[in-house]
N, C-alpha and C positions, 0 to 999 in steps of 0.2 A: 382488638389490636391486630388479630389475624386478617380481618377485613381491610384495615388500613394498609397493612404490608402488602396484601395481594393487589390492592388497587395501585399502590406505588410501583410494584414490580410490573404490573400490566402496562402502566403508563410508560415506564422506562423501556419496556419491550417495544411498544408501539412507536415511541419516538425514535428508537434506533433502527427499526426495520421498515418503517413506512415514511410517507411524506408528511407525517404529522409534526415533525420537527419544524416544518415551515411556519407553523402557527406560533412558534416561539419568536419569530421575527416581526410580529405585529407591532411591538413598540417602535421598531425602526420605521415601519410604514406610517405610524401616527406622527412620529417626529419629522419625517420627510414631508408629510402633508402640511404640517405646521410651517415648515420652511417655505414651501411653495405658496402657502396662504399669505405669508408675510410679504413675499415678492409681488403677488397678484391677489389682492383682497377679493376680487370678483370670482376667483376659481372655486367651483363647487367640488364636492367629493367625487361625484361621477365624472367630472371633467378631469380630475387628477388621476382617477383610476383608468380612464380611457387613454390618457396621455402615456401612462406608464405600462399598461397591459395590452391595450388594443393596438396601438400604433407606436411602439417605443422608438425613440430617436436618440442618437448619440449626441448629447449636449454636454455642457460643462460639468454637470453632476452625474455623469454616466456611471462613475464608480459607486456612488450612493444608490443609484437605480438598481445596480446589480445585486445589492444586498437586501432588496425588498423580498418579501415572501413570494414564492411560486414564480420567480423570474428564472432562476437557475435550478435545474433539477439534477439530482444525483442518484446514482443507483443505490438503493437502500441495502443495508446489510441483511443477508439472509443465510442463516445457518440451519442445517437440518441434521439431526442426529436421531437415528432409530436403532433400537436394540431389540432383538427378538426375545420373546419371553423365555425361550429355552437357552438363553445365552449363558455360557459358563467358561471359565478358564480352566485349561488342563495343562498340567506340567508333565513333561516327558523327560525321561533320562536317556541320554544317548551314550552309547559306549563306542568310543573311537578305537579302531585298531591301528596299531603303528604301521606306517607304510615303510616299505623298504626303499631306500633311495641310494642312488649311485652318485659318486662325486663326478661332476662334469667340469672339466677344466675350463676356466674362462679365458685363458690365453695359452698359446702353444709356445713353449720355451724355445723351440727350434726355429721358429719363423722370423724372429727378429734378431738384429745384431745387438749384443749386450752392451757394447760401447756407445750405441746411438743415444741413449737417454742421457748419458753424461756429457756428450758433445753439445747438447742443446744450450747449456749454460756457459759454454766457452765463447769468447768474443770472436767475431768473424776475422778471417785471415785474408789478406790481400796478396795476390800474386802479380808481380810485375813481369810481363813478358816482353 
């Protein structure tokens, strides 16, 4: 059982980190070849592969051509985690001392007119001269 699980995990790792996932698209390659074979019974497998991989052209089935294996490449996932053998967590207790602070006023009461804030909400006055 351990061997089966290790093979499964290795396969999942290789599929997610390499281009091996492209092999999972082989059924689409076979299906697309059958479609081309129905349209042109004289087409051989090598002619099909040459058409799609050697000199690809944008034709009516270009969307299906892009889903074939090894046509579009992507950057595989790569994660690397290393932990030193002497790795350990240490907790430390910190003692904070109280800081003395002085109250800093955010506004100066003497610099603005106290009636100004109330006059904002009054309607404008017109003077006729």
